[in-house]
matplotlib code that plots the C-alpha trace (Angstrom):
import matplotlib.pyplot as plt

x = [143.6, 139.9, 137.5, 137.2, 134.2, 133.0, 135.4, 135.4, 138.5, 139.4, 138.3, 140.9, 140.7, 144.1, 144.2, 147.3, 147.6, 150.6, 149.8, 153.3, 153.0, 149.6, 151.1, 154.0, 151.7, 149.4, 152.5, 153.4, 149.9, 149.1, 152.4, 151.7, 149.6, 146.5, 143.5, 142.7, 140.3, 142.1, 140.4, 142.4, 141.5, 143.7, 142.0, 140.1, 137.0, 137.2, 137.8, 134.6, 132.6, 133.8, 133.0, 129.4, 129.0, 130.9, 131.7, 135.2, 136.9, 140.0, 141.2, 145.0, 145.5, 148.3, 148.3, 149.6, 147.3, 146.0, 142.5, 141.3, 144.3, 144.5, 143.5, 140.3, 139.6, 140.2, 137.7, 135.1, 135.5, 135.1, 132.0, 130.2, 131.7, 132.7, 132.9, 135.8, 139.2, 141.9, 145.6, 147.8, 150.8, 152.8, 156.1, 156.2, 158.0, 157.7, 155.5, 153.6, 151.9, 151.1, 149.5, 147.4, 146.3, 145.3, 143.4, 141.5, 140.5, 143.2, 143.8, 147.3, 150.3, 153.3, 155.8, 156.4, 159.9, 158.6, 159.4, 156.8, 156.4, 155.5, 152.9, 151.2, 151.4, 149.8, 147.0, 146.3, 146.3, 144.1, 141.7, 141.2, 140.2, 143.5, 145.9, 149.3, 152.2, 155.9, 158.0, 160.5, 157.7, 155.7, 158.6, 158.8, 155.0, 155.3, 158.3, 156.3, 153.3, 155.5, 157.1, 160.5, 160.6, 160.4, 157.6, 158.6, 157.0, 154.7, 153.1, 151.0, 149.4, 145.8, 145.4, 144.0, 146.9, 149.4, 147.6, 147.9, 151.5, 152.4, 150.9, 152.8, 156.1, 155.3, 155.2, 151.4, 150.0, 147.4, 144.8, 145.5, 145.4, 142.0, 140.7, 141.9, 140.7, 137.4, 138.2, 138.2, 141.5, 140.8, 140.5, 143.7, 145.5, 144.2, 145.5, 148.9, 149.1, 148.3, 151.0, 153.5, 152.4, 152.6, 156.0, 157.2, 158.3, 158.4, 157.6, 156.8, 160.5, 161.2, 158.0, 159.3, 162.8, 161.4, 159.2, 162.1, 164.3, 161.6, 160.6, 157.1, 155.6, 153.3, 154.2, 153.8, 156.8, 158.8, 158.6, 157.9, 161.3, 159.8, 157.4, 157.8]
y = [120.8, 120.7, 118.7, 120.5, 122.8, 121.9, 123.7, 120.7, 118.7, 115.8, 112.5, 109.8, 106.1, 104.6, 100.8, 98.8, 95.7, 97.1, 99.7, 101.1, 101.8, 103.5, 105.6, 106.7, 107.6, 109.6, 111.6, 112.3, 113.3, 115.4, 117.3, 118.5, 121.5, 119.9, 119.6, 116.1, 113.8, 110.4, 107.1, 103.8, 100.2, 97.2, 94.9, 95.1, 93.8, 96.5, 99.1, 98.1, 98.2, 101.7, 102.7, 101.5, 103.6, 106.7, 108.9, 109.2, 111.0, 108.9, 105.5, 104.9, 101.1, 98.6, 95.7, 92.9, 92.3, 89.1, 88.1, 90.3, 91.6, 95.2, 94.3, 92.8, 95.7, 98.1, 96.2, 96.2, 99.9, 100.7, 98.6, 99.7, 103.1, 104.6, 108.2, 107.1, 107.3, 104.8, 105.6, 102.5, 102.7, 99.5, 97.9, 96.6, 98.9, 96.8, 98.0, 94.7, 95.5, 99.1, 97.9, 95.4, 98.1, 100.5, 97.8, 97.0, 100.7, 102.6, 106.2, 106.5, 104.3, 105.2, 102.9, 102.9, 104.2, 107.4, 110.8, 112.4, 115.3, 112.9, 111.0, 114.3, 115.4, 112.1, 112.6, 116.1, 114.9, 111.8, 113.5, 116.3, 113.7, 113.1, 110.2, 109.8, 107.4, 107.9, 109.2, 106.3, 103.8, 105.6, 105.3, 101.6, 101.2, 103.0, 100.8, 97.7, 98.8, 99.6, 96.1, 97.5, 95.6, 91.9, 90.7, 88.2, 84.8, 85.6, 88.4, 85.7, 84.8, 86.0, 88.3, 85.4, 83.1, 85.8, 86.3, 82.6, 82.6, 85.5, 83.8, 80.5, 82.4, 84.2, 80.8, 80.3, 76.7, 75.9, 75.4, 78.9, 80.4, 78.8, 80.1, 83.7, 83.9, 82.2, 79.4, 75.6, 73.9, 72.2, 75.6, 76.9, 73.7, 74.2, 77.7, 76.5, 73.9, 76.5, 78.8, 75.9, 75.1, 78.7, 79.2, 75.7, 74.9, 71.3, 71.6, 73.9, 74.4, 75.7, 77.8, 79.5, 79.9, 81.7, 83.9, 84.9, 85.7, 87.8, 89.6, 88.1, 87.8, 89.5, 92.8, 90.9, 88.8, 91.6, 93.8, 97.5, 98.9, 100.9, 102.7, 106.5]
z = [210.6, 211.1, 208.9, 205.5, 205.5, 209.1, 211.4, 213.8, 214.7, 212.4, 213.9, 213.5, 214.3, 215.0, 214.5, 215.5, 217.7, 219.6, 222.3, 222.2, 218.5, 219.1, 221.9, 219.6, 216.8, 219.1, 220.3, 216.7, 215.7, 218.8, 218.7, 215.2, 216.4, 215.0, 217.4, 216.2, 218.0, 218.2, 219.1, 219.4, 218.4, 218.9, 216.3, 213.1, 214.8, 217.5, 214.8, 212.9, 216.2, 216.8, 213.3, 213.8, 216.9, 216.1, 213.1, 211.9, 209.0, 208.7, 209.7, 210.1, 210.0, 210.2, 207.6, 209.9, 212.8, 214.5, 213.7, 210.9, 208.8, 207.5, 203.9, 205.1, 207.3, 204.4, 202.3, 205.0, 205.7, 202.0, 201.8, 205.0, 205.7, 202.3, 203.7, 205.9, 204.2, 205.1, 205.4, 205.8, 208.2, 207.6, 208.4, 204.8, 202.5, 199.4, 196.5, 196.5, 199.8, 198.8, 195.6, 197.5, 200.0, 197.3, 195.4, 198.7, 198.9, 200.9, 199.9, 201.4, 202.3, 204.5, 206.3, 210.0, 209.7, 208.0, 209.5, 211.7, 209.2, 206.4, 208.5, 209.3, 205.7, 204.7, 207.2, 205.8, 202.2, 202.7, 205.0, 202.4, 199.8, 198.1, 197.9, 199.4, 199.0, 200.1, 197.2, 197.1, 197.3, 194.6, 192.2, 192.7, 192.3, 188.9, 187.9, 188.9, 186.9, 183.9, 184.1, 185.0, 188.3, 188.4, 190.7, 193.5, 193.4, 196.4, 194.3, 192.7, 196.0, 196.8, 199.8, 201.8, 200.9, 201.8, 205.1, 206.0, 204.8, 207.0, 210.0, 209.3, 209.0, 212.3, 214.0, 214.4, 214.2, 211.7, 214.4, 215.8, 212.3, 211.7, 215.0, 214.5, 210.9, 211.7, 209.1, 209.3, 209.6, 206.3, 204.6, 206.2, 205.1, 201.5, 201.5, 202.8, 200.0, 197.4, 198.7, 198.5, 195.0, 193.8, 195.4, 194.4, 197.9, 199.0, 202.7, 205.7, 206.5, 203.0, 203.2, 206.4, 205.1, 202.0, 204.2, 206.4, 203.4, 201.9, 205.1, 205.2, 208.6, 211.1, 212.8, 216.1, 215.2, 213.7, 216.7, 216.8, 215.9, 213.1, 215.3, 215.3]

ax = plt.figure().add_subplot(projection="3d")
ax.plot(x, y, z, "-o")
ax.set_aspect("equal")
plt.show()
């Protein structure tokens, strides 16, 4: 597939902090008989730097990354590079994460355990100006919006609070979280306290236990088993 109306290859920016995941995705995308031009980035900051220096049609981004997380990257791309569509490829298959991604400005959402054919279809659809979400996930999103599915307690967290929560569950210390998110330790501690208050959890141990039970954590901690 070339860029609609131009005849040139589609320019994709692949953003994931695991090189093995990026390699797997490149194999899937380049074996699909599409002459796509694929550039890789390991962090959100690197992705924004590339977007400033090169033109891209589509960004394929993970949600859970060290430093700047995927939701923040999506918001920055929408604000500074509105012509670049964003397709999220995430380990999180819950509708809560998909809804946050779409609210941030993503045009598509697929999970890392998706079939290669579906990923290629999603790229085609989003690059052509459409929107894409996996069928099973789409059904749960609709059920959630209709009030048929009960929201988990962590659905009440802000994106920033959820980001801090994920990093705590992944085993990061507050000082490391503050450094990677470019925040003060006091601000990170405040976010942690708000998370505990909203989830009604008495201490850090309870916070981590809730996070593990609800599969909340960074992709760095979860591994790359879902990589195509």
